N, C-alpha and C positions, 0 to 999 in steps of 0.2 A: 504493500500500500504506500510505498514511498513515492514522492513526486518525480523521482528519476531513479534509474537502476544504479546499483552499487558500481557496476562496471563503468557506466557513463560518468559517475562522480569521480572515480579514480583516474580515468583517462583525462577528464577535464582538469583535475588537480595537477597531473603530471605535465600536461601541455601548458597550463598557465604558469607553473613554476619554471618550466624550461624557457618560456618566453621572457619572463621577468629576469631570470639569471642571465640569459643572452643579452638583454638590454643593459643590465648592470655592467657586464664585461665589456660590451661595446662602448660604454660611456666612460671606461677607465677604471672601474672597480675590480680589484683582483678577485678571483673566483672564491677564495676562502673567505674574503670579506663579504661577498655577496651572500654566501651560504649562512654566515654568522648573522648577518642582518636579517635575512628572512626568518631564521629561527627565532630571533628576538621579536620581530614584528608579528609573526603568526602566534607566538606565545601570548603576546599582549592581546591580539584579536580574540583568541579563544578564551582568555581569562575574562575579558569584558563581557563576552557573550554568555559565559556560564554565570557570571555574577548577575547580569540582568535577568537571565532565565530562571536561575535557582533562587536568587535573593529577592526577586520581585521588585527591585528598584527600577524606575523608569529610565534612568540614565545614571552614569557615573563617569569618572575620568581615571585614566591609568595613573599610577603613582610615578611612572617613568614612561618615556617614549623611546622608540628603538634607536634613534640616531645617537644620542649621548650614551645610551646603555651599551652600545657596541664599542664606542670609543673608550668609555671608562671601565670596560671589562677586558679589552684586549690592548688598549693603548693606541695612540694615533699613528704610530709607525706601522701598525698592523695593516692599515689601509693605504698610507702614503698620500701625497697631495692630490693626485688624480682621484683616488678612491674617496677621499674626504669631499671633493667637489661633487662627485656623483652622489654620495650619501646626502649632501646638503639638499639636493633637489627632491629627495624623497619626502621632504616636509609637505609637498603638495598633496600627498595621499596617505601618509601615516604620521600623524603628529598629535595634536591635542584632541584625542578621540573621547567623546562622551558616550557614544554607542557605535555600532558597526552594522554592516549589511547582514552579517551572520545573526546578530541579535534580533534584527527586524524579521529576518527570515524564519527563525525558530519560533518567535512569537506568532508570526503569521500561520505557521503550521499548527501551532497549538489551537489557534482560533478555528482553523479549518477542521481539525479533529472535533471540536466542540459542536460544530454545526453539521458534522458528517459530510464534509466536502473534502475528499482526498483524491484529487484528480491529477493526472500527469500534465494537464493544461495549466496548473498553477505555476509550474516552472517557467512557462512562457510569459505569464503575467509578471513574475518577479524579474525576469531578465529585461522585459520592457521597462519596468519601473527603474531598474538600475541604469539602463541606457539613458532614459529621460533625465534621471538625476545627474548623471555624469555630464550630459550635454548642457543642462541648465547651470550646473555649478561651474563648468569651464567658462561658459559665456559670461556669467556674473563676475567671476574672478578676474578675467581679462578686462572686462569693461570697467570695473572699479579701479583696477590698477592703472589703466591708461587715463581714466578720467581724473583721478585724484593723486596719482603718483604712488607707486608701491611703497616708497619710503615714508609716506604720510599715513599709511594704514596701520592697524594694530600689529603687535609683534608677530602673531601667528598668521597674519595675512601675507602669505608668500608673495613677493620674494624677500621681504625684509628679514624674516627669521632665517632663511636659507643662507644669505650672504653674511649675516651676523655670526651664525654658527661656524661657517667656513673660515671667516677672518679670525675668530677667537681661537679656533683649534690650530690654525697655522701659526699664529703668534704665540700660543701657549700650548706646546705639545704635551700630551698626556703620557707620562712615563710610568715605569713599574712602581716607583714609590707611591704614586697616587693610586694606581690600580690596586695595589696590595691592600691598602687601607679600605677601599670601597668593597673589595671582595670579602674582607673580613666582616663588614657590616651586612653584606648580602648573605653570608653564611649564618649570621645570627638571626636575620629575618626568616631564612628558610627553616631554621630550627624551631623558632616560635610558631611559624605556620604549621609545620609538621606536628607539633605538640597539640595545637588547637584542633587540627583535623582528627587526630587520634582521639582526643577527648570528646569531640562532638559525636563521633561514630561509635564510641564504646561506652559512654556514660550518658544515659537518657536525661539525667537531671542537670547536666552541665549547661549553664545559661548563656554562655558567650559563643556566638557562631563565628567561624573563621572568616566569613565574608566581611564582617565588620573590620577585622584587622587589615584586610586588603584595601578597603576603600575609606576607612575612617578618617584618614588625613588628606584625602583628595579634596581639592579646593571647592569642587561643586557641592560637597557635603555641607559646606558653610551655608549654602542656600537651602539645601534640602533636608537637613537633619531634623528640623523641628516638625515638618510634615511627616517624615518617616516615623519619628517618635510618637506623634499623636495617632497615626494610623495603627502602629503596634499596640499602643495603650488601649484604644477603643476596641480593636479586634480582641485583645486579651480579655477585656471586660465582658464583651458580648459572648465569647466562648465560655467564660467562667459562669456567667449568670444565666445565659439562655441556651447554651449548648450549640450543637451543630445545626439544629433547625433554625435557631435565631441567626446564626452566621449566614446561612443560605438566604434567609428572608431579607436581611438588611444589606446584602451585598450589592444589589442594583443601586441603592442609594449612594454608596461610595463610588461606584463606577460612574454614576451621574456627576458626582462632584469632580472627578478627574476630567471627564469630558467638558464640564463647564469651565474648568480652569484653562484647558487648551483652547476652547472656543473664545474665551476672554482674550487670550493672547493673540489669536488670529484676528479678532475684532480690532484691536489697537494697531495691528499691522496695516489693515485697510484704512484706518483713520490717518495714519502717517502718510499712506500713499495718496490719499485724497487732499489732505491739508498741506503736504510738503514738510511736515514736522518729523522729528526723530526722537527715539528713546522713550516714547510713551510706555513701552513694555516694562521699564524699570519700576514704574509705580505700582504694578500689580504683582511684583515679586517673582517674575519669571526670569531665570538666569539666561 
């Protein structure tokens, strides 16, 4: 009942990775650097997808992004000047991620299951949506950069971040003494996460989920933590006082609140479009 066969998924993955690796090598990145980067990037993509799907959060942000992760794990000499240049331009598609296509796809498949729509035609709708999003995002990015100047846009509005990253790493090479310290902290974080995973899966009474450790310090949680906390508190009270039946009965109410918040944000976007104003979205608390 999958929307595509496992064979097609594997073939697509291999072809896609081969294309990306070939692109990296042609642009000056050594093959070992390209492989290391893709391992980092896909690790972050899968982590965000699982956090959104399993943790139930609408969005989050990775605690690290793959470009500096590669440099501070292997050192700048691992890539060389040409490799760093190629790496810098990957900020256009793998940088400050709040969610990912995989997270949207897996939520879409969950919705399809709930309404008993499990058709191979879904994959074509998803591909069409991805293509439309890529075309629109490319057009908007190029238009804004040429209209206002790339250097005048926010830091993560490529090309500003790409050239800043490249300049900084060429002027300040990352050597082993820096890498060694960061790898030590990485090992500590991995040990804490492993312990939390063990406790969550082995002790039913353990109250702290490991997803919180992964995203608790992400900057977007400064916007979202209060809503997440209230949702958890109200859900806990409903389950404790009314049980599963009350939870099912009141669930549409809270789904409606989520939809209302999103529609409010969309409304102010149209107000901005009509009036020529900007930043109205700040006043409704939407990050």
